[in-house]
C-alpha positions as CSV (number, residue, x, y, z in Angstrom):
1,M,-30.3,-15.2,-55.3
2,T,-28.9,-15.4,-51.8
3,L,-29.5,-18.5,-49.9
4,T,-30.9,-17.9,-46.5
5,H,-29.5,-20.5,-44.1
6,D,-28.7,-20.6,-40.4
7,W,-25.0,-21.1,-40.5
8,T,-24.7,-20.7,-36.8
9,A,-26.0,-24.3,-36.4
10,L,-22.6,-25.5,-37.5
11,N,-21.1,-24.0,-34.3
12,H,-22.7,-27.0,-32.5
13,N,-21.7,-29.6,-35.0
14,K,-18.3,-31.3,-35.2
15,A,-18.5,-32.0,-39.0
16,K,-16.0,-30.2,-41.2
17,G,-16.4,-28.8,-44.6
18,Q,-20.2,-28.2,-44.7
19,L,-19.8,-24.6,-45.9
20,F,-17.4,-25.7,-48.6
21,A,-19.8,-28.4,-49.8
22,A,-22.6,-25.8,-50.0
23,L,-20.5,-23.2,-51.8
24,T,-18.9,-25.6,-54.4
25,P,-21.9,-26.0,-56.8
26,L,-22.8,-22.3,-56.7
27,P,-21.9,-19.8,-59.4
28,A,-19.3,-17.2,-58.2
29,P,-21.7,-14.4,-57.4
30,E,-23.9,-16.7,-55.3
31,R,-20.8,-18.1,-53.5
32,L,-19.9,-14.6,-52.5
33,D,-23.4,-13.8,-51.3
34,T,-23.5,-17.1,-49.3
35,L,-20.1,-16.7,-47.8
36,T,-20.8,-13.0,-46.8
37,H,-24.1,-14.2,-45.2
38,Y,-22.2,-16.9,-43.3
39,I,-19.6,-14.4,-42.0
40,E,-22.3,-12.0,-41.0
41,Q,-24.0,-14.7,-39.0
42,Q,-20.8,-15.9,-37.4
43,V,-19.8,-12.3,-36.4
44,T,-23.2,-11.8,-34.8
45,W,-23.1,-15.2,-33.0
46,I,-19.5,-14.7,-31.7
47,R,-20.4,-11.3,-30.3
48,Q,-23.6,-12.6,-28.7
49,Q,-21.6,-15.3,-26.9
50,G,-19.9,-12.3,-25.1
51,G,-23.3,-10.8,-24.4
52,I,-22.9,-8.1,-27.0
53,E,-25.6,-7.3,-29.6
54,T,-24.4,-6.5,-33.1
55,D,-26.1,-4.3,-35.7
56,L,-24.5,-5.0,-39.1
57,T,-26.9,-2.8,-41.0
58,A,-25.2,0.4,-40.1
59,N,-21.6,-0.4,-40.6
60,R,-19.8,-3.5,-41.9
61,S,-16.4,-2.5,-40.5
62,F,-14.9,-4.9,-38.0
63,L,-13.4,-2.0,-36.1
64,A,-16.7,-0.1,-36.0
65,I,-18.6,-3.1,-34.5
66,G,-15.9,-3.7,-31.9
67,F,-14.6,-7.0,-33.2
68,D,-11.4,-7.8,-31.3
69,S,-8.5,-10.1,-31.9
70,L,-10.0,-12.9,-29.7
71,M,-13.2,-12.7,-31.8
72,S,-11.1,-12.9,-34.9
73,V,-9.5,-16.1,-33.7
74,E,-13.0,-17.6,-33.1
75,L,-14.1,-16.5,-36.6
76,L,-10.9,-18.1,-38.1
77,Y,-11.6,-21.3,-36.3
78,S,-15.2,-21.3,-37.6
79,L,-14.1,-20.6,-41.2
80,Q,-11.5,-23.4,-41.1
81,R,-13.9,-25.9,-39.6
82,D,-16.8,-25.1,-42.0
83,L,-14.7,-24.8,-45.1
84,G,-12.6,-27.8,-44.1
85,R,-9.4,-25.9,-45.1
86,D,-6.7,-24.0,-43.5
87,I,-7.2,-20.3,-43.9
88,D,-4.3,-17.9,-43.8
89,P,-4.8,-15.8,-40.7
90,V,-3.7,-12.7,-42.6
91,A,-7.1,-12.8,-44.4
92,L,-8.6,-11.6,-41.1
93,E,-6.8,-8.3,-41.4
94,Q,-9.4,-7.1,-43.8
95,D,-11.4,-4.0,-42.7
96,T,-14.9,-5.1,-43.6
97,I,-17.0,-8.3,-43.8
98,D,-17.3,-7.8,-47.5
99,D,-13.6,-7.6,-48.0
100,L,-13.1,-10.7,-45.8
101,A,-15.6,-12.6,-47.9
102,Q,-13.9,-11.7,-51.1
103,T,-10.4,-12.6,-49.7
104,I,-11.6,-16.0,-48.3
105,L,-13.4,-16.8,-51.6
106,A,-10.3,-16.1,-53.6
107,E,-8.2,-18.2,-51.3
108,V,-10.6,-21.2,-51.3
109,F,-11.8,-21.0,-54.9
110,P,-8.8,-19.6,-57.0
111,E,-10.4,-19.4,-60.4
């Protein structure tokens, strides 16, 4: 069951680690679904800040949706704030949202 939550609200909040707190009690498959949903929302929000609409239903590739290096830095900042942890910037070299979610999950919850 995927939790539906507006993670973009965290972009206006200075609190750290709220995403980590939400992910911690979840079983692994739900963690992945929730983190993927969070990343989708952040990607859409970041692109909207630049006045660009994003359709993630057709293609989940960062390259295909025009996600650039400045947007990646913004996403990294959001992930670090909301997970309350440093994230290796190399993680953002993933090609797709799904790959990024799996990489971040493995880094934050090494099981």
